[in-house]
N, C-alpha and C positions, 0 to 999 in steps of 0.2 A: 505494500501498500505506502502509498506518494499524496504529499500532503505539496499543492501549488499555492501560491498565495502571490496576487500581483497586482498592482496600482496600473489603472485605463483611464485613459483621456477616449470620450466615443463622442465625438459630435456627429451629428447627422445631416445629411444633403438631401433637401426635395422629401419627398414625402414618405419612398421605398429607399433609401442608401443610405449608409451610414456607415464609418468607419472605427477601429480602433486601437490603437497604438498605448500595447501596454510593458512594462517591467516585468517580468517571472521571473518567480523564485519555486525551486522544484525540490525537493526533498525524501528521501523515504528509503525504508530498509522490510528485507524480510529474514528469517532465513528456512534454510532448508537444508536436505541432505542428498550426499552424494556420496557414489561406491568408486573409491579410488584403489588404486593398483599400483605397485612397484614397476619403477621405470623400465627397470632393466631385472625382472622377475617374471619369468611367465607361468600363467597356469595360478592357483588359489583360489580364494574368494574375496580377496582385497577386504578393505577397512572400509566401514562407513563413519563417515565424517561431517559434523556441521559446518555449514559457512553461511553467512552474512551476506547476500546478495544486495548493494546498496545503489542508489544513482541521486547524484546531485547535480543540479544544473540551474544558470541565470542567462536568460533567455529576453532577445527584446524581438517583441511580437507584432506584427503586423495583420488587422484580420479587416475586411471588409464585410461588412451587414448588407445582406436583403431584407425588407421586411414587405412581406406580401400584401398582408391588408393595413399597412400604415404605419408608421412611425407617431400619429397624435392620438391614439387609442390609451385607454388606461390599462389596457391589459395587451401588450408588445409580443409578437412572436418574430424572430428572425433566425435564417439561415447564413450561417456567414463559411467562408474562406480566405486564408493567409497564408501567411509564413513565417517565419523567424528564424535567426541568428545567433549563436551565444555559444557557452563554454559548458560542457558536462563532464562529469569522472564517474565512472561505472565500475562496479565489482562484478563478476561475477561467478559461475561454476568454477572449482579447480578442474584443469585438462591436462594431458597429458601433450608435450610439444616435442618436436622431432627437429633439431639443428639440422641441414642437410648435410652440411660442409664436414662437420663431425663426427654426424653420425651419432651424438648421444639424445639422450630423452629427457627431458624433465616433467616435473610435477608444479603449473603455476596456477594461481588466480586470472581467470579472464578480468582483463583491464583496459578500457578504454580509457581516455581521457584526450582531451583538446577543443577547439572550433568543430563548430557542425552547425548544419541549416536545415531546414527542413520544411513539412508544409503542415496545415491543420484543418479541420471542419468542424464546424460546430452549429448544433442547434440551441436557439434560448427563448425564455419565457419568463417574463419581467411583468410586473405588478405595479403602478403606479398607484403611491399611498397619501394622504393628508388630501386637503381641499385642491391648492395648488397643484398636488401632482409632482412634487419637486422629490420625492425619494421613492427610489426603485426596490424591489426583492424581487429575486427571482433566482431563475436555477439554469445550466448549463450543463449540457451535453456535449463532449470534445474528444476528437480522435488526433493526435501529432505524431508524424514518424519522422525519423531525422538520418541523416546520412550515414552512422554508425549501425543503423537497422531498428536502432530502441523506439518502439510504438511504446504510446501512452493514451488511455483510454480512459475518462475523468469524468465524473460527474461533479460541480460545482456550485457551491451557492452563491449568491450575489446578493450584496446591498452596494448599494449606491446612490450619490443624489447629482442631481441636476443644477446647473450652474446656470 
């Protein structure tokens, strides 16, 4: 499970379009188990070891929103799509790696770290509160995928204020 928190500026353009520019912070981990075998010893049952898979990222995200029913209602529905770039650090399952030059095998954690870019899609549902409808409460279902092949499906709770 991952926690994603972001700060977003989301102006609207006309009745059916909007955009969202945000700075997002993502982090999470979970424990898993894997059976590992000695690299230079064949046969045997191996050993089941626990390991923590973790993911942390900081993204600058840009999304375009389409409001099919208009953005001037008290209940807002939008379909979004866009892209992002950022920096991530991910640790995964232990794996046996072979050095082709020396022929040596080693047991290492799967690790990816560095700059990444990706795409995202979302469904958004917001409700405007109050007589002036300045406060928005809603939810977002999103899917994003980056250049490392990391996929993140999220359900997000949104609280916002119109300026």
